[in-house]
Structure formats: structure tokens, C-alpha cells
C-alpha positions in Angstrom: 120.3 -80.3 64.2 116.8 -81.7 65.0 114.5 -79.1 66.5 111.5 -80.1 68.5 108.4 -78.1 67.9 105.7 -78.1 70.5 102.5 -80.1 69.8 100.4 -77.0 70.0 102.6 -75.0 67.6 102.7 -77.9 65.2 99.0 -78.3 65.1 98.4 -74.8 63.8 97.2 -73.8 60.4 98.8 -70.7 58.9 96.4 -67.7 58.4 95.1 -67.9 54.9 93.8 -64.4 55.0 97.2 -63.0 55.8 98.8 -65.2 53.2 96.5 -64.2 50.4 96.8 -60.5 51.3 100.7 -60.9 51.3 100.6 -62.5 48.0 98.4 -59.9 46.5 100.6 -57.1 47.8 103.7 -58.8 46.4 102.1 -59.1 43.0 101.1 -55.4 43.2 104.7 -54.6 44.0 105.8 -56.3 40.9 103.5 -54.1 38.9 100.5 -56.3 38.4 97.0 -54.7 38.6 95.6 -56.8 41.4 92.2 -56.1 43.1 92.4 -57.3 46.7 89.3 -58.5 48.5 91.3 -60.3 51.2 92.1 -57.8 53.9 89.6 -57.3 56.9 90.2 -53.8 57.5 88.4 -50.5 56.5 89.9 -48.5 53.7 89.0 -45.3 55.5 91.8 -43.4 57.4 91.6 -43.2 61.3 89.7 -40.1 62.1 92.1 -37.1 62.6 91.2 -36.4 66.3 92.3 -40.0 67.2 95.6 -39.6 65.5 96.0 -36.0 67.0 95.6 -37.5 70.6 98.3 -40.2 70.0 100.6 -37.6 68.4 100.1 -35.3 71.4 100.9 -38.1 73.8 104.0 -38.9 72.0 105.1 -35.2 72.0 104.4 -35.1 75.7 106.7 -38.0 76.4 103.9 -40.6 77.2 106.1 -43.4 76.0 106.7 -45.5 79.1 105.2 -48.6 80.5 101.5 -48.3 81.7 99.5 -50.7 84.0 99.4 -54.1 82.2 95.7 -53.9 81.5 95.6 -50.3 80.3 95.7 -46.8 81.6 92.7 -46.0 84.1 91.5 -43.3 81.7 90.9 -45.7 78.9 89.4 -48.6 81.1 86.9 -45.9 82.5 86.1 -44.8 78.9 85.5 -48.4 78.0 83.2 -49.0 80.9 81.3 -45.9 80.1 80.9 -47.1 76.5 79.4 -50.3 77.7 77.0 -48.6 79.9 76.1 -45.9 77.4 75.7 -48.2 74.4 74.9 -51.6 75.6 73.3 -51.1 79.1 76.1 -53.0 80.7 77.6 -52.0 84.1 81.3 -52.8 84.4 83.8 -51.5 86.8 87.1 -50.4 85.3 88.7 -53.4 87.1 86.5 -55.7 84.9 87.9 -54.1 81.7 91.2 -55.3 80.1 92.9 -53.4 77.3 94.9 -55.6 75.1 97.0 -55.5 72.0 94.2 -55.9 69.6 90.8 -57.8 69.4 92.7 -60.9 68.4 94.8 -60.6 71.6 91.5 -60.3 73.7 90.1 -63.5 72.2 93.4 -65.4 72.9 93.5 -64.1 76.4 89.9 -65.1 77.2 90.5 -68.7 75.8 93.9 -69.1 77.5 92.4 -67.8 80.9 89.3 -70.1 80.8 90.2 -73.3 78.9 92.6 -76.0 79.3 93.4 -79.6 78.3 90.2 -81.8 78.4 87.9 -78.7 77.8 85.7 -78.4 74.7 85.0 -75.0 73.0 82.0 -74.7 70.7 82.5 -72.7 67.5 80.0 -72.3 64.7 81.3 -72.5 61.3 81.9 -70.6 59.1 84.2 -69.2 61.9 86.9 -66.5 62.1 89.9 -68.6 61.2 91.8 -67.9 64.4 89.2 -69.2 66.9 90.0 -72.9 66.5 93.8 -72.3 66.5 93.6 -70.4 69.7 91.6 -73.2 71.2 94.3 -75.6 70.3 97.0 -73.4 71.7 95.3 -73.5 75.0 95.2 -77.3 74.8 91.5 -77.5 74.6 89.4 -79.1 71.7 87.4 -77.1 69.1 83.9 -78.6 68.5 82.6 -77.2 65.3 78.9 -76.8 64.4 78.4 -76.5 60.7 76.0 -74.0 59.3 75.1 -72.8 55.8 73.6 -70.0 53.8 70.3 -71.8 54.2 70.1 -70.5 57.8 72.0 -67.3 57.0 75.0 -69.1 58.6 73.3 -69.0 62.1 73.5 -71.9 64.5 70.2 -73.1 65.7 69.3 -73.7 69.4 69.0 -77.4 68.7 72.4 -77.6 67.2 73.9 -75.8 70.2 72.2 -78.1 72.8 73.3 -81.1 70.9 76.9 -79.9 70.9 77.2 -79.3 74.6 78.8 -82.0 76.7 80.0 -82.2 80.3 83.4 -81.1 78.9 82.0 -77.9 77.2 83.7 -74.9 78.7 83.0 -72.1 76.2 80.8 -71.1 73.4 82.0 -68.6 70.9 79.4 -66.2 69.5 80.5 -63.7 66.8 77.7 -61.4 65.6 78.0 -59.6 63.3 80.1 -62.3 61.9 83.5 -62.5 60.1 83.4 -64.1 57.5 79.8 -64.1 56.7 78.4 -60.8 57.8 75.5 -62.6 59.4 73.8 -61.0 62.4 71.8 -62.8 65.0 68.5 -61.0 66.1 68.2 -60.1 69.8 65.7 -62.9 70.2 68.1 -65.4 68.7 71.0 -64.2 70.8 68.9 -64.5 74.0 67.9 -68.0 73.2 71.4 -69.2 72.6 72.5 -67.3 75.9 69.6 -69.0 77.7 70.9 -72.5 76.7 74.4 -71.7 77.9 73.2 -70.2 81.2 71.2 -73.4 81.8 74.1 -75.6 81.0 76.7 -73.6 82.8 78.7 -72.8 79.7 80.7 -69.5 79.4 80.1 -67.3 76.3 82.8 -65.4 74.5 81.0 -62.8 72.6 83.1 -61.2 69.9 81.3 -57.9 69.2 84.1 -56.1 67.3 81.8 -55.4 64.3 78.9 -54.1 66.6 78.8 -50.6 65.0 78.8 -52.0 61.4 75.1 -53.1 60.7 72.7 -52.4 58.0 69.0 -52.1 57.0 67.8 -51.1 60.4 69.1 -54.3 62.0 69.8 -54.2 65.7 72.9 -55.6 67.6 72.3 -56.6 71.2 74.9 -58.0 73.5 74.2 -61.4 75.1 75.5 -60.1 78.3 72.5 -57.5 78.5 69.5 -59.9 78.9 69.8 -60.8 82.5 72.3 -60.9 85.5 72.8 -64.6 84.6 73.6 -63.8 81.0 76.1 -61.1 82.2 77.7 -63.6 84.6 78.2 -66.1 81.9 79.7 -63.7 79.3 82.9 -62.2 78.3 82.6 -59.5 75.7 85.6 -58.9 73.4 85.9 -55.8 71.3 88.4 -53.5 69.8 89.1 -50.3 67.9 90.1 -51.9 64.6 86.9 -51.9 62.7 84.6 -48.9 63.8 87.5 -46.5 64.0 89.7 -47.9 61.3 92.6 -48.6 63.8 93.8 -51.9 62.7 97.5 -51.2 62.9 97.1 -49.5 66.3 96.8 -53.1 67.9 94.4 -51.9 70.5 91.5 -54.2 71.7 89.5 -54.6 75.0 87.3 -56.9 76.8 84.9 -56.9 79.7 84.3 -59.8 82.0 83.2 -60.9 85.4 85.8 -59.9 88.0 87.4 -63.3 88.6 87.9 -63.9 84.8 89.1 -60.4 84.3 91.6 -60.9 87.1 92.8 -64.1 85.5 93.2 -62.5 82.1 95.2 -59.5 83.8 97.6 -62.1 85.1 97.9 -63.8 81.8 98.6 -60.5 80.0 101.0 -59.3 82.6 103.3 -62.2 81.8 103.0 -62.2 78.0 102.7 -58.8 76.5 102.3 -56.6 79.4 100.7 -53.3 78.5 99.4 -52.2 75.1 101.3 -49.4 73.5 101.1 -46.3 75.6 100.3 -43.6 73.2 98.0 -45.8 71.3 95.9 -46.0 74.4 95.5 -42.2 74.4 94.2 -42.6 70.9 91.6 -45.1 72.2 90.4 -42.6 74.8 89.9 -40.0 72.0 88.1 -42.7 69.8 85.6 -43.4 72.6 85.1 -39.8 74.0 85.4 -37.8 70.9 83.0 -37.2 67.9 81.6 -40.2 66.2 80.4 -38.4 63.1 82.7 -40.5 60.8 80.5 -43.6 61.3 77.3 -42.8 59.5 79.4 -41.7 56.5 81.4 -45.0 56.5 78.2 -47.1 57.0 76.5 -45.3 54.1 79.5 -46.1 51.8 79.8 -49.7 53.0 76.0 -50.2 52.4 76.4 -48.9 48.8 79.3 -51.2 48.1 77.4 -54.2 49.7 74.3 -53.6 47.7 76.4 -53.6 44.4 78.5 -56.6 45.2 75.5 -58.7 46.5 73.6 -58.0 43.3 76.6 -58.6 41.1 77.4 -62.0 42.7 73.9 -63.2 42.3 74.1 -62.3 38.6 77.0 -64.7 38.0 76.1 -68.2 36.9 77.2 -70.9 39.5 77.3 -68.3 42.4 74.6 -67.6 44.9 75.1 -65.1 47.8 73.0 -64.2 50.8 73.1 -60.6 51.9 75.1 -59.5 54.9 73.4 -57.8 57.7 76.7 -56.5 59.3 80.5 -56.1 59.1 82.0 -55.7 55.6 82.1 -59.2 54.1 80.0 -61.3 51.7 80.4 -65.1 51.7 79.4 -66.3 48.3 78.5 -70.0 47.6 80.6 -71.1 44.7 79.5 -74.8 44.6 77.8 -74.3 41.4 81.1 -73.6 39.6 82.4 -77.1 40.3 85.4 -75.8 42.2 86.3 -76.0 45.9 87.4 -72.8 47.5 91.3 -73.2 47.5 91.4 -73.9 43.8 88.8 -71.3 43.0 90.8 -68.6 44.8 94.2 -69.8 43.4 93.1 -69.7 39.8 91.1 -66.5 40.3 94.3 -64.7 41.6 96.6 -66.3 38.9 94.2 -65.8 35.9 92.3 -62.6 36.7 94.5 -60.9 39.4 91.6 -60.9 42.0 92.5 -61.9 45.6 89.7 -63.5 47.7 90.0 -65.8 50.6 89.1 -69.5 50.3 86.2 -70.5 52.5 88.0 -73.6 53.8 90.0 -71.2 55.9 86.8 -70.6 57.8 85.6 -74.2 57.8 83.4 -73.8 54.7 84.9 -75.1 51.4 82.0 -74.3 49.2 82.3 -70.6 49.7 84.7 -67.7 49.4 85.0 -64.5 51.4 85.3 -61.1 49.9 85.8 -57.9 51.9 83.9 -54.8 50.4 86.1 -52.5 52.5 87.7 -51.1 49.3 86.4 -48.6 46.8 83.4 -49.1 44.6 85.6 -48.7 41.6 87.8 -51.7 42.8 84.8 -53.7 43.6 83.2 -53.2 40.1 86.4 -53.9 38.4 87.2 -57.0 40.6 83.7 -58.5 40.3 83.7 -58.0 36.5 86.9 -60.2 36.5 85.2 -62.7 38.9 82.3 -62.8 36.4 84.6 -63.5 33.4 86.5 -66.2 35.4 83.3 -68.0 36.4 81.7 -67.8 33.0 84.8 -69.5 31.6 84.2 -72.4 34.0 80.4 -72.7 33.9 79.3 -73.6 30.4 
């Protein structure tokens, strides 16, 4: 039988990050000593008080449907977080709890974009952004950046990319895959342009708490009432609380957009997992003493990996200011990213993600959300591999 696949589904590219991670896990299961730099998740366990809250909810029978956009207690805790940490005032009705940060992003795009609209995405980008835009029937407009500007889009680039069809600008700071972080001044300038042009901003701030060297994250929504009205902030519990498998994200938006997203979610997934939401409440209202320890460990790994990459011939690497990724430039090796990563995995049993997945074929992404022992072993293998290429 001939099966018809929708145009939107047929246009999608598979997730290379998940594919690489899956292959590395399969090789490990076959007994191979594989070092995996692919997965974008902390290697630390979820803090115990969060697990305890979810377990208590299960034991108490909190296993039924909840309101589609989350339990009131969690929406209030999220609104309190935005007020406390970001100086942003949201009513709980402006907060939507979703099935992960990825789900929040997709809901925003689906609720605000349609066929004929354009969405501006700086590259390197998180690989799902363009695919989500395509699923909504809109057109991704890519702005290319490089390590020369620390992978940050300039105001001139943004202005040049805006057309009468531009609906949304996606800002991800700190960034996946590069670890770049826009300064507050840079964020405000980009926000000013969007406000002046009437363009909405989807500000993906899921790595907000993972910043280094005294750098400061500031939400674009915080600069003025106009910035606030043009911004949808997406976030989640995966990174700063190591809750990737819990599938629990959230967003805050102007009331009409939040209402539209609520409608979208009510007809797709409905509510996030009930007892996971109780864990989310504990994450936001309980102790946060895990984070300084995690950051100190991430900073140590980042420093080692950054120095090591820059000692390898044919590779240069700007340092990350946030998240837990480095995005080394491999153009000096003579290989493009897909071949580089395929051969590295085959020959040296090291899994990295090709930069082409993020719109940047001269780079690879490595996650340092793994032990320093693994990083040392894995980067020694990268060094050996590259020295065999670069004579």
C-alpha cells in the first residue's frame, strides 16, 4: 500500500543528537568502551527532596488528571520564581506547565505562527527550532554567526533579517549548542529592535542558572513593559535540577498568548504528569544548595576541556559562558562535521554531535555534563584522532 505522509512530517530532519546518543549506548551495550559527549543532560542525580515529593504524591494517590496547564500550586510557584529571580510579574494564568522545555517551545510556535509567517533563528541553533517552525507551516529564516562573534547575532544582522512577514525571533541565551551568553546590554538591544518592528520574541532561558565567571543572565522581558509584552519566556526543570526524564517544562507569556497555548495543549497532550508536577513544586520552593556544587564541577570540566581543545592541532575553541557545551571549530582538520564525528566514533569510540545538526558544519558539539575522568579520556582520544589527520 502507498502511504501518504504529510508535507510537514516529510520535511523534518531526524534528531542527530538523539541518533548519536542512541548509537553510543548501543555500542556500550555491546561491550565497547565508548565515551559519550552527545547527551544534553546533567550527569548529577535529581536532588533527593524533589524525588521525595514525587514519591509522596504517588503514595498519596495523586495520579489523576490535573488542569491541562498544570496544578495551581505549581503555576503559582513558577510565577513566584519569575518575580523573585527575574523581576517579572506574571499571574498564574499567564503560566503554562508543559511536558518539557521542548514542548513549551513547540506550543509557543504553534500558537503564534502559521503558513506565510517567518521565524528568525540565529545559527548555530538548537536543532529542533527550525523543525518546529516547519511543523507550524511557517518558514525558518536563519542568521549565520561564527566563533568570531562568540556565536552571537548582531543588531545589524537582526534588522536585516526582519521583513513584513516576520512573526517571531528565537533567542536562546545561554545557548545550546555553543554555550554563548548575551550580555544584558546585548539582550536589550535585540529586544529594542523587536519591539520597534512589532516582532515577538521566544526567549529560551532553560540554561539560565548555568553561567560562569561572574557572567549575568537577564531576561529580555525585564527591560520594559514593551519588552515584556513582546516576549514569551520558555523554561524547564531539566537542566538546573537534573530532571530531564521527568518531562516538565514551563513558560510565561502575555495573557492572550498564554490562553492560546492553553487551548493548544488541552487538545494535544493535556496535563503534564501529575506527580511530576509535585516534584516541580519542590524543585522551586525547596533548597537550592545543589546548584553551586554543580556549577563548580561544571566550571572545572569546562576549563579542562577548553584548554585541551585549544592544544589540539587543527581545532580552535572559544570558551562557553553558560550551559554545559563547547562548540569547537574543526575546520583546520580538513573534515566537515558529519564525517569527523562518524570517524571519531568508529575509530576512537568517542561520541560527539556534528555541527551540521545545528546549522554549522565546521564545528562539533561536546557536552561536558560527564565526569572529568571521562572528559580526559575522551579528549585524549580526540587528540589522537586529529593528530592522525593533521600532519
